[in-house]
N, C-alpha and C positions, 0 to 999 in steps of 0.2 A: 330409468331416471324419472323421478316424480316430480311433477310440476308444482311449484310453491304458489299457491293462490292467496292473495292478500285481500282483505275487504276494501282497504284504501291504501295505496302504495305511498312510500315516502317521496317518491319522484312527483306524484300528482300534487302533494301538499306543498313541495318546494315550488312548483309551477304556480300554485295559487298565490304564494307570497311574491313571485316575480310579477304576475298580473298586478297584484296590490301596488308594487313599486312603480309600475308604468302608470297606473290610474292616478296615483299620488303626484306624480310629475305633471300630469295634465291638469289636476286640481290647482297645483302651485302656479303653473302658467296661466291658468284662467283667472284665479284670484289676483294675481299681479296685475294682469291686464285690466280687470275691472276696477281695481283701486286706481291704476294710473289714469284710466279713462274718466272715472268719476271726479277725481281731484284736478287734473290739468286739462281734461276736455270739456267737462261740464261745469267746472268751477264750484263743485259741491265741497263745503268745508267739513272734512272728516279728520278724526284723529289720526294723522299720518304716522306718528312715531309708534303708537300702540299697534296699529295694523301691520306695520312693516316688521315689528317685532313678532308678532303672531306668525307671519309668513316665513320668517327666518327660523322659528322654531319647528315649523312643519317641514322646512328643508334639512334641519338637523336630524329630524326623525327619519327622513328618507335617505340621508347619508348613512346613518346607522343601519338601515334595511339593506342598503347596497353593500356594506361591509359584511353584514350577516349572510347575504347570498354567497359571498366568497368563501365561507367557511364550509366544513363538511359535517358540521353537527346536524343532527336531525331537527327539522322544523315541526312544531306541534300545532295542533289546532287552537289551543289557548294561546299561543304566541300570536297567530294571526288575528284572533279576536281581540287581543290587547291592543294591537296596533291600530285595529278599526276603532276601538274606543278612544285611542288618542286622536284619531282623525275627527271623530265626533266633537271631542273637546275643543279642538282647534277651530272647527266650523262653528260651534256655538259662540266661542269668543269672537270670531270675526262678525258673526250676525249681531252680537250683544253691542258691539261698537258702531254698528251701522243701522239701527232702527229695530232690531229684534224681529218680532213677528210681521212687522209692517214692511220689512225689507222684501222686495219681490222675488229674491233668490232664496226664500226660505225652503223651497222645494228640495234644496240640496241635501236635506236630511234623509230623502228617500235612497240616495245613491248608497250610503254604508248599509242600509237595510237590504237593498237588492243584492249587494255583494256578499253579505253575510248569509243570505238564503241560498245563494248559489254555491258558495265555497264550503260552508260549515253545516253541521247537523242542525236539526230543527230547534233544539233547545237554545243554541246560541242566537239563532234568529229572533226567539221570543225575548231573550235579554236585550237585543238591540232595539226590539219595538218598545220596550220599557225606557230604555236610555233616551231614544230619539224623541218619544212622546213627552217624557219629563222635560227634556231641554226645550222643546218647543213651547211647552206650557209655562215654563220659567220665563222665556223671552218675551211672552205676551206681557207680563207685568214689570219686568226688570230688563231695561235696555237704555242705550244712549240714543235718543231720538235723532232722526235725520234732520238737518237744518232745512228751514223753508227755503224754497227756491223763488226769489223775488227779484224784479228788475232793480238795477243799481241807480239809486237816486241820492243826491248829495243832501237834500233837505226835504223829506216827505211832509213836513208841516206847511209848506208853501203850496202844497196841492190842495184842490177842493175835495170834499168828501166824496163827490161823484167819481172823480178821477181815481182817488184812492181805492174805491170799491171796485172799479174796472181793473186797476192793477192787481188787486187781490184775486179777482176772478181769472186774470191772465196767468198769474203765478200758480193758482190751483189746477188750471188746464195743462200748464206745463208740467207740474208735478204728476198729474193723472197720465199724461203721455209718457213720461219717464217710466212710471210704474207699468204701464202696458208694454213698453218696450222691454223692461226687465222680465216680465212675465213670458213675452214672446221669446226672448233670448233663452230663457230657462227651458221652454219646451223644446226649442231646436237643440239646445246642448244636450239634454237629457235624451232625446230621440236619437242623436247621434251615437251616444254612448250605448244605448240599448241595442242599436243597429249593429254595432261593431264589438265592443268589448264583451257585452252579455252573450252574444251569439258565439264569440270565440271561446268563452268560458263554458258554454254548453257544448261546443265542439270537443273541448278537452274532456269533458265527462263522458261524452259518447265514446271518444277513443279509449278512455279507461274501461267502460263497459265492454267494448269489442276486445280489448286485451284480456279481460276476465273471461269472455266467452271462448277465445282461443286457448286460454289455459285449461278451461274446463274440457274442451275438445281434446287437447293433448293429453289430459289425464285419462279420458275414456279410451283413447287409442292406446296408451300405455297399458291400460288394464287389459285390453284386448291382446296385446303382445304378450303379457304375463301369462294369460290363459292359454295362448298358443304355445308358449315356452313350457308351460306345465304339461300340456298334452304331448308336446314333442318328447320331453324327458321321459314321460311314462311309455310312450310308444318305443322309444330307444332302449328302454330297459326290457320291455316285452319282447323286442326283436333280436336282442343280443344273443340268446340261447339258440334260436333257429339259425341265425347267421353262422355261429360257431360250429354247429352240427353239420351245415352246408360246406363250411371250409374244410372239416375233417374229412368228409365224404369225398370232397373234390381232390384232396391230396391223396387219399387212398386209390382213388381211380387213376390219378397220374402215375402212382407207383405200380398198380397191377398191370396196367396196359402200356407196353413199351412204345417208344416213339417210333421204332422202326416198323413195327406191324401196323400200328394204328396212328399214323402222323395226322391225319384230319382230326381224329378224336382228341389227340393230345393239344392241338392248336385251339380247339374249341373249349377244352377244359382249362387251359391256361387263360383264356380270355375269361371264362367264368370265374376262375380264381381272383383275377385282377379285379373284377366288378364286385366280388364278395369283399375284398380287402377295401375297396373304395367305400362300399356301404358301411362297414365296420368303422372306417375312419370318420365318416360323416356322423354316424350314431354317436361316437365318442365326443365329438363336439357338441352334439345336440344335448347329451346328458350331463354336460359339464356345468357346474354352477356358475352363476353370474359373477360372483367374486373371483373364480379361478379364470374365467374368461377374461376379465379385465387385467388381472395380474399377468396373464400370459401374452396379452395382445396389446398393451397399451404403450409400447415402447415408442420412442421417437426415431423417426428415419428420414433420410434425405429423400426428397419428393422423386427425383430421378430413380434412385435405387428402389423405392417403393413401387413405382409403376413398373420397373423391370421385374420385380418379384411377383407382382400380380399377374402379368402376362405369362411369366414362366409357370406359375401354378396352372393358369388356364390352359396352357399348352399341353399339360399333361393329360388334361380331360379332353381336349379337342385338338389332337395333334395334326389332323388334316385340314382344319378349317383355315381359310385365308383371311389374313389381317393386315391392314396398312396402318401404319403408325405415323401420324403427323404431329410434331411438337413445335410449337412457336411461342417460346416464353417472351413476355413483354420486358422482362428485366432478367439478366443472367446472374442470378443469385442462387447460393446453395440453400434453397428453401427447404423447410422440414415440415413434416406432417405427422400426427399421431396415427401410427399403423395398427389399428385395431383389427382383430381377426374378423370381427362382425363386418367391418367395412370391406375387407378383402373378399369375404364371401359374397357381399351384396354386388360388388363390382364383376365378380365372376358370374353371378347369376345373371346379370344383365347381358354379359358377353355371350353367355350360353343361349339366352333367348334370342338374342340378335343373329347369332350363327345358325340357329335352327329355322329362323324366319326368312333369312336373306337368300338371294339367288346364289347357288354355290359357286357359279362361275365368277361372280364379282366379289364374294366375300363380304366382310365387314370393315368399317373404318373407325379408328380411335383417334379423335382429334383432341389435343389438350394444349392449353396455354395457361400462364399464370403471371401474377404481379407480386407486389410486396405482401399482399393480405390474403388472396384467394386463389385457388386453382380450379379451373373449369375442365371437365371431361366430357366430351361428347362421343357417344357410340351410335354409329349410323349403320343401318342395314339397307338392303336393296330388295326387300321383299314386297308384300302387299300393303304393309303399313298397318296402324292400329285403327280399329273401327271408330269412325267419327263420334258415335255416341258414347265411346268409352273413354275418349281422351280427358274428359274433365273428372273422371272417377277413377282412372287408373292408379292403383297405389293407395288410394284414400281410405279404403276399407277392404276386407276379405271378400273375393267374389268366388262365385262357383268356378269349377275347373272348366277351362277353355282349351281347345285344340291349339290355339296360338300361345298358350302358356300364361295367360293373365290370371292370376289368382293370389293365393296366400303368399307366394314368393315375393311379388312386387310389393304387396303390402308391408312386409317384413323389411324389404329393401328401403322403401320410403321412411319407414319409422327409424331405421338405422341412420340414414342420411340426416334426417331432422334432428335426431338426438345429438349427433356430432356438431350441430350448428349450421348445417349445409342446406341446400335446397336441391330439388330434383324436378325436372320438367320433362313432359312427354309430348311429341309433336310428330307430325307427319312431314316429309319432305316434297313439297309440290313439284320441284322441278326433276329430281333424280328418282323419286318414289321411294318407298320404304319408310320405316320409322326412325326417330332420333330421340335418344335419351340424354338430356344435359344434366351433369351433376355438377354442383358448385360447392367447394369445401373450404373452410378457412384454414390458413397456414399459421404457424405458431410463432415464427420469428424472421428476422432479416439477417442477412449475412453478407460476406464479402463476394466479389466477382468470382463467378464459377465459369471456367472454360471448357467444360466438359461437352464433347460433341455427342449428339445422338447417333 
């Protein structure tokens, strides 16, 4: 199965739209709070009706974004940029009604630019630079000036020129303090946004890069599997004729030497004949094409029946091995699994490795449990266990042949499990000794209550 690698997934673009929806909600709350504080807290006379109309328009745009996120249609980069342009227009209108470039929160034009630079390609960022710079320049010349902040006096003409001058100085100081407060608030607010949302957006990008790296690694691993499969098919083709010759000669020997005169030879030749048949069966599987393998082995089976079948096949190879089966389902359902031949061979391969490495007197254990979604199969032995330096690399790539049986076989097992959407974990058992292989596989459906006993 080849991994499909996309330069930028549709999921990440939809996540960017979700972040834009959250940021716009914060912008609406902040703008409403500032307008309310300026009008009712500081007594500044602002065009209330026009300001609240702009805020309602931004709320309407965000409602549309919320409904857009509920649909399954693809989100495009142009759509995100268009929404950012609408946000810039809304901010420019708010600033036009509240002093234009003299407003201390004029810095807010940086936020759409930062978001564009993070979410979209560089060309969109330059378009946003042009848009925000133009809006800033226009607001310098065209705006509704902020009203002067002066003390309330019933009749200023009754005051002396000196007192009027002091009052003007007091109002200028108050306006300056308000401007400083606005700049301070803008710095704190922007710093908080950068510390949280921009970092979260960068984290999303890093996660996307990590996903792409994992996809590339999976593609390389699949290429190795294809190479190994090609070599295996070639070897199977080359070994077919010698094995056929050996089978004919073995059969002739059995016919020429009677069982009464040569009982020991007959027993040994029968064992040899069985092993030749086993090799021919394995080679037929190796030489089968990938499409035939899937057509033959992709049937859906009950989980209980599948485990029974796997153990029955393994028993034909290891009839004298001791195995303890422990099944503890979390739910009693007739769970089903895709019974692929490659999966069956993978589990049998692990059982063979465990039976060869374990203490013959103790045998091996197969512990399994499942719920509505997954089944976990643990195969435990009581041998020496896996070497600690190999635990993190076992099955990750082909290794040289080892006496313990760690090599190409486990690499193919891991690849098969991962291809089927499962996971495999290797570890040692500190208390009982020996190794443990944990396989987790997805189940395909839910069913009714199953009263079958193991």
